[in-house]
C-alpha angles and dihedrals in degrees: 000000000000125000112254107238103208116199102208133055110253093215108045094022090206106078113089116218113207117202091247095045135085121281138148126233139180126217090273090056094249100162131210139168117254093253094053092044090053091047089055092048089247092294120130110237091208101054106004091243127141117271112225134177111286115231112255120238121211110239117234 
């Protein structure tokens, strides 16, 4: 199963998240920009899981 590469921060809903750029995810693939993740102390507000750097994907 492939990782869903969401393109918009779920918290601020204004920061775009390109596949080759920085983002933070939890194990349920909730996705946030770095600034929002840091503001939430790297804890997912949906599941309480740890937010970690999302792998970057090279764009074609």
